C-alpha positions in Angstrom: -28.8 -100.6 123.9 -29.7 -104.6 124.0 -32.8 -106.3 125.1 -31.0 -107.7 128.7 -29.4 -104.0 129.0 -33.8 -102.9 129.0 -34.2 -105.4 131.8 -31.8 -104.2 133.9 -33.1 -100.8 133.3 -36.2 -101.7 135.0 -34.6 -101.4 138.4 -35.1 -97.9 137.9 -32.0 -96.6 137.3 -29.0 -97.1 135.3 -25.4 -95.9 135.0 -24.0 -95.8 132.0 -20.0 -95.4 131.9 -18.7 -95.0 128.6 -15.6 -96.5 128.1 -14.9 -95.4 124.4 -17.2 -94.8 121.4 -18.4 -97.4 120.7 -18.0 -99.4 123.9 -20.5 -99.3 127.3 -20.1 -100.1 130.3 -23.7 -100.8 132.6 -23.6 -100.2 136.4 -27.0 -100.2 137.8 -27.4 -97.5 140.8 -30.0 -97.3 143.6 -30.3 -93.7 142.9 -29.5 -90.1 141.0 -27.6 -89.2 143.7 -25.2 -92.5 143.6 -24.8 -92.4 140.5 -23.5 -88.7 140.7 -21.0 -90.0 143.7 -19.9 -92.9 141.8 -18.4 -89.9 139.1 -20.7 -91.6 136.2 -19.6 -90.3 132.8 -23.5 -90.2 132.0 -27.0 -91.4 133.5 -30.1 -93.5 132.1 -32.7 -92.8 134.2 -36.0 -95.3 133.3 -39.2 -94.0 134.5 -41.9 -97.2 133.9 -45.8 -95.5 134.8 -48.6 -98.7 134.4 -52.3 -97.9 134.3 -54.0 -100.5 135.8 -57.5 -101.6 133.6 -60.4 -100.6 136.1 -62.5 -103.8 136.2 -66.2 -101.8 135.5 -65.3 -99.2 133.2 -62.3 -99.2 131.0 -60.7 -102.5 130.9 -56.9 -101.2 129.4 -53.8 -101.5 130.8 -51.5 -99.3 129.2 -48.2 -98.6 129.9 -45.4 -95.5 129.2 -41.6 -95.8 129.4 -39.1 -92.6 129.4 -35.4 -92.4 129.1 -33.8 -89.4 130.0 -30.5 -89.2 129.6 -28.1 -87.0 131.3 -24.6 -85.6 130.3 -21.6 -85.8 132.0 -22.5 -82.5 134.3 -25.4 -84.6 135.0 -27.5 -82.2 133.3 -30.9 -83.5 130.7 -29.4 -83.7 127.7 -32.3 -86.1 126.3 -35.2 -88.5 126.1 -36.8 -91.3 123.7 -40.1 -92.6 125.0 -42.4 -95.3 124.3 -45.9 -96.3 125.1 -48.3 -99.4 124.2 -52.0 -100.9 125.7 -54.2 -103.7 125.7 -58.1 -104.2 125.8 -58.3 -107.1 128.2 -61.6 -109.1 127.3 -63.9 -109.5 129.6 -62.9 -112.3 132.7 -59.6 -113.0 130.7 -57.0 -114.1 133.1 -53.9 -113.0 131.2 -53.5 -108.6 131.1 -50.5 -109.0 128.5 -48.2 -106.4 130.6 -44.7 -108.5 128.7 -47.0 -107.9 125.5 -47.3 -104.5 125.7 -44.1 -104.0 128.0 -42.0 -105.6 124.8 -44.5 -103.0 122.5 -43.1 -100.2 124.5 -39.6 -100.7 124.2 -39.8 -101.6 120.4 -40.8 -98.4 119.6 -38.2 -96.7 121.5 -35.3 -99.3 120.3 -34.6 -98.1 117.0 -34.6 -94.6 118.7 -31.9 -95.7 121.1 -29.9 -97.7 118.8 -29.5 -94.2 116.4 -29.4 -92.1 119.5 -25.7 -94.8 120.8 -24.1 -94.3 117.3 
């Protein structure tokens, strides 16, 4: 899955129609029921969990990304996960959220490549 497709997955649910063994057509859906009603052949549900830093104690931003894969019967078939964190220095203006999101997705990318081929 390419990086633009992962970015599109941030709409929380991506329905994945497989047109052939090496070709995929991606469509976004508002929710899981909509994907089922459209008759999708497979669905990838993206779950983003962000834990923001606490100003007077734990100053670490954390993100956990899960990709849940559902088969044609809409049963869970597989899950890929990635996580990253950044300790925010005192008085910093930037929390590096994009940096940790990219790092979490980079953990998933090689697994996704293996799963997709």
